N, C-alpha and C positions, 0 to 999 in steps of 0.2 A: 207458799212462799210469798214473800213481801216483797212492795215495789222496791225499797230500801235494800231487800238483798240482791235483787236483780240488778239494779244501778250498780251495788258493789261487785257482783260477781264480773261483769263486763268490764268495769274498771279494771280488776285486778289482771284479768285477762286481755286485756288492752283490745279490747272487741268492739267494732264498729257496727253496729245492725246496716243490712243491707237493706234500701229500697227497693230492687230490682228483685230481691227472693220474697218479698212480702212481709218481711220481718217486722210484726207486732205481735209482743207478747199480751198475752190475757193473765194478770197477775190478781185480780179480784175473787177472793175465796167464795163468796155468793154466788157468783156467776159461774165457778167452777164446779161447784157444788149442784147447780141446778141443771147444768149440761151431764153431768154425770146421772143425775137422777133421772133425766129424759131417755137417757138409756137404757134403764131398767135392768142393768146388769147381774147375772148370775154365775156361780162357781162353773157351770160348763161353758160359759160364754170365751170367746176369743175376737181379742179389739184390735183393729189397725188404727193407730194414729198417727197420722201424715203432718208432718211439721210441729215434732214435740219442743223445738226450742230449747228452753232450760229445764223443762220438765215439769211445769205447776201444774197442767193437767195430767200429764203420767202419773205424779206421786197420787192423785186422787183415784187414778184408775186401777191402780196397781193393786189394792187390796182383795178385790172379788175376781174378777176372772180366773179362769187357770191359763191364758197367755194374754200379753199384750206385746204385740208387734209395733214397733215407733220406727217410721223412716224420716230420718233427717239428711238435708243434701247439704249441710254446711259442716264440713269437718271439724272448725273450731267446736261448734254445739257436740258434737257427736264426742268428741276427747272429754267435754265436760260431763255429758249424759253417764260415760262408762265410768267415770270415777264415781259419782254422786250414786247411782244405783249397781256398784260393784257387786253388792250382796244379794242382790235381790234375782230369784230364780226364776219368775215368771215372764220376764223382759226381754225381750228379743230386738236387740238396735241395730238398725241397718242404714248404712251411709248410703245412700243412693236419692236422683232425683226420681221422686214418688210415682210422678207420669209415668216416666220409662221403667221405672221397677214393675209397674201393674201391665204394662203393654209388652215386657218383655220377658215377664214371669209368668206366664198364664197357669192360673190354679181356679180349683172350687172355694167360691169365698162365701156359698150360700149359709154355711155356720157361723159367721163372722159379722161383726158390728163394726164400722166407721164411727170411732167417736176423736172428733178433731177441731181446732181452731185452725181451719184451711189458711195456708199461705194465700193472701189475697191475688197475688199474680197470677197462680195456675188453679184459683179454688173453681172455676166455671169447667176448664177443661177436664178437672180430675172427676168431677161430679157426672160428666158426661161419659167420659171413660168408663166409670164405675157401673153407671148404670144401663149401659148396653154391653155388659157382660153377659153371656150366655146364664152362667151361675155367679150374679153378682150377690153384694151383701145382705143380708134381711133386714137389716137397719141402718140410716145413716142417722148422726145428730152432729150437726157439722155450725160451725160459727163463720158467716160471712159477711161480707159487706152487704149493708142494708136494700141496697139497690139491687144485688144478685137476690137476695131473698126475696124482694118484690116480683122479682121476673119468676120465679119458682112457685109462687104462692100466686099468680095471676090467672085470668081463666081467660077465654075469648071473648073479644071487643076491649080488655082491658088494656090500658096503654103500654104496660109492663110485658103484656102477653106477647110471646115467639120463639125463635127456636129454642132456646134454652126450655123454656116450659115445658114444648112436647116432648125432646129428646129425655127429659127426666122424669114426665108423668107418666110415660109409655109404661114405665115399671115400676113406680114411686109414686105414693101418694102422701102429701105433706099433711103432717099430724099436730099441728101445733108448733109455736114458735114464741120466743121472747127476745126483745128488745137489749142488746147492750150498749152504752154509753162510751164513747172514747176514753173518757176517763179510767177504763177498766182495763187498758191496755199500756203499754210501754213498749216505743214511743206511741204517743195518742194519736190516732189516725185522725186524718181530717173531716172522716165522715161517719156516722152510726153505723153499727153491727147490728145482726141478730144472729143467735142459736136458731136452727130450723130442723125438727125433726122427720126425716123420709121416713115412711116405711114398704117393703118391697108387697106387691101388689099379692094375693095368695094366688089367684090364676090370671097367669100371662093374658094380654089383651089380643097377643097375636103370637103365632109360632115365629120362630128365629128365620126363617126365608120369608114371612109376612112383614118381620120387622125390618127387614133389609130394604123392602120398598117402602116401608113407611119412613124410614130415615132417608131415603132418596126423594120422596114427596116433598117432605117437609121443609128440607135444606133446599130443593130448588124452587118452593113454594117462596119462602122466604129470602130469597137471595136479592129480590126488589120488591120491597112491602108495597110500593105504589102502583105496581103492577099487577092486572089481575092474575090469580093463579093458573087459569086454564091456560093463559098464552104463555105462562113460564115452562108449563109441564109440556107442553107441544114440543121441547126439543128433546124430550125422553121418550114419548108415546105418540103413537099415530092419532089422529083428530078424531075419528070415529071411534077408536078405544077409549079415547077420555069423556067423548059427548056421553056414550053408553055408560062409562063409570060414573060420571057426575051425576048423571039422573039415578042411576042405582043407590046412589049416596045420598040422595036429596040435596044435590048442591046446585046453585045458579052457576053458568061458566062466566057470569059476571062478578064471582065473588073473589075479595081478595082474602089472603091468608087468615091474618088478623081477626076475622068474623069464623074463621071455622074452628070448631070444637075436638078436642081431642077423640071425642067417640063419631065424629064427621071424618077426620083424617084416618081413624082405624078402618070406618066403614070403606071409604076410598081404598086404602091400600090393600083392604082383604080382596076388593073387584079386581082392582089391577093385578094383584098378583095372580089369580085365577085367569085373567087375560093373558098372563105371562105364562101360563104353563104351570103357576105354583099352586 
């Protein structure tokens, strides 16, 4: 779908795109092909697309997998997509807020791949929601604001390292990315974007019970970045329990969360889980 077609369709339908919904449509054919290639689709795959817009990526996804589920929150766009893909058998269009849909319709996503130009307004929240599922997607190839992508690529002591990094990295590993300039979108965003490939870990680092402790630990630890995480965690655990846990995890009680690696947070969570009887 060319840029001229997108503009004409929107004009004919008298549709004004919404900034609040993060509507920036990726139209560049080369970038769309790169995204689909990164997903390594097969005929047995099921694909979840979030925010299909007018369907430029959807069109590239449909030829291979057995099913594409596309969730779109804008009724005007759903009506267009229903007409455009009326004869397509392997497309399931859903009119809903994707974040609410994932929360309210629990299912086993473990055989699915997420391939999407995520709406910027909800990209981080969607990734965290999907990453925390017990049976989350086996692969996510997502287009994001560069700022969000950098946070997902960060490591301990990096400026961009933080809560989002850890909540996603517990279950997923970044395996490649590429930059997408603003000119590839309509309307053009004021920032660069990036497509990031996230692959589910073959072996979970923590059980679901331990993961619940991990989420509590990292959220509390990053609630006030300038404070030592030991002092912050005292709101949740007794001092003696924390001192013993920090010692076993090889952590100083003076350390700040931004200097603690994923492996160290995992170890700390395992120890605290045992202390809690888990």
